[in-house]
N, C-alpha and C positions, 0 to 999 in steps of 0.2 A: 833846111830840115824843120819839120814840124816838132810839135810837142811831145809826139809819142817817141821821135827819135832822141828828145833829150833826157826824156824819162828813162828809156833804155840806156842811155848812156851814164847817167847818172847813178841806176841800179849796179850797172858793170863796174864804176868805181866804186861804189861802196861795198863791194864783194871785194876788191882789191885791198880796200883801209882795212875790211874785217879780218880779213887773210894775214895781213900785216899786223894788227893788234893782239893785246895777250889773251890765249885762249884756256890758259889752264897755268897754276901756281903751284910749282913744285917747291917744298923746303929747302932750304940750302941752295938749290941749282940756281931759282930765281922765276920769272915769266917765260912762258913759252908760246911763240904765236904760230902759224900754219907748218912753218918751214919746218921750226924746231920738233913739231909735233910727225911729222911723216914727210920727206921733200918730195917723194914721188909723186902723193896726192895734192901735195900743193902745188907741184909743177901744173898738173892737170888742172886745178882750179884756177891757174892762172892764166892757162892758155883757154880756158873757157870764159874765163872775164874779158882776154882781148879778143876772141871769138864773139863775146856779145858787144863790145866797142865796135868792132868791122861792122857788126850786123843793124847796128842801131844806127851808124853813119850812114850805111849805105841802103837802109830802108828794108833788111831781109825780115820780115816777122816770123818768118818760120824757124830760120836760125836763131833770133833771138830768143824764142820760146823754147829751142831745143836747149841751146847752151844755161837757159832758167832752170830747167826742171833737170838736167845734168846736175848742175850747181846743187839743186835741192836735194838729189840723190847722196850726191859725194858728203854732204855736210851731216846727212843723218847718219851716214857710214861710218864719219869720221867719229861722230857723237857718241855712238855704238862702239867703236872700237878702243876709244879713249876711257868710256866707263867700265868698259871690259877689263882693258890692261893695266887702269889700277886697281880694280879689286884684284887682280892676279897676281900684281906685282909683290902684293907681301903674303903669298900662300905658304912661303917658306918657314914663316913664323906659325911656331906648333898651337900657340895658344890664340884662338878663333877671337875674342874680346879686343887681343893688342894688334891680330891684323886687322881687324876692322878699325880700329882705333889711327891706325898708321897707315891705313888707305883715308880716311876722313881727314888724312892733314893735307891732303891734294884738294887743292880747292879749284873749282871752273871760275872763269873771267869771262862773263855773259855778256862783256860789250863785245868783245870778238866774234861770239857766236851769232849774237842779234845783228849786228852789221852784215854778215854773212846772208842770213836768212830775208834779212829785209831787203838786202841788194838782189838775192837771187826773186825774191816775191815780185818784186819790184820791174824785174827784165820781163817776170812772165805776165804780167799786167800790162805790160807796154807794148808787148808784142799783141793782145789781143783787142788794144784800143783803138780808136777810129771809126772815119764813118768807112762804111762800106757802099759800093758803088750797086745800085739796084738798076732793072731794067723798068724804065717807065714809058 
C-alpha cells in the first residue's frame, strides 16, 4: 500500500470517528451523535466510509473520490437539516423571543462535525494525489 492509500484509509476512519462523536447537545436529553440524529443518514455515512476503506485498500481512486464527495454532501445536508429542525421545533411557542431562547439551548458539538468534514476532505485529497504516468 502506498501513502495515498493510507491517507484515504485515515480519512475514512476519521469519518467513522466523527459520526460516533457527539454532534448536538440537547438539554435534559444529552449529547446526540449521527446515529441519534437520523439512523438512515447515519447508515449511509457508515456505508460510504466502508466504501472509502475498500477503495483505499484496493487503490480505486475514483471510488474514493466519489465516497468523499458523497460524504461532503451528506454532511452539509445533515447540518442544514439539524439547523432547520432546531429552529422549527420551538415554533409552537407563541412568543418569538421565548422560542428563539429555547432554540438557543440546543448546542452544536463541533468536534464531530469537524472530524466528519476533515475525513471526507482527506478522502478527496487522497484520491487525487499521487504520481501520474506520462508518455515519454
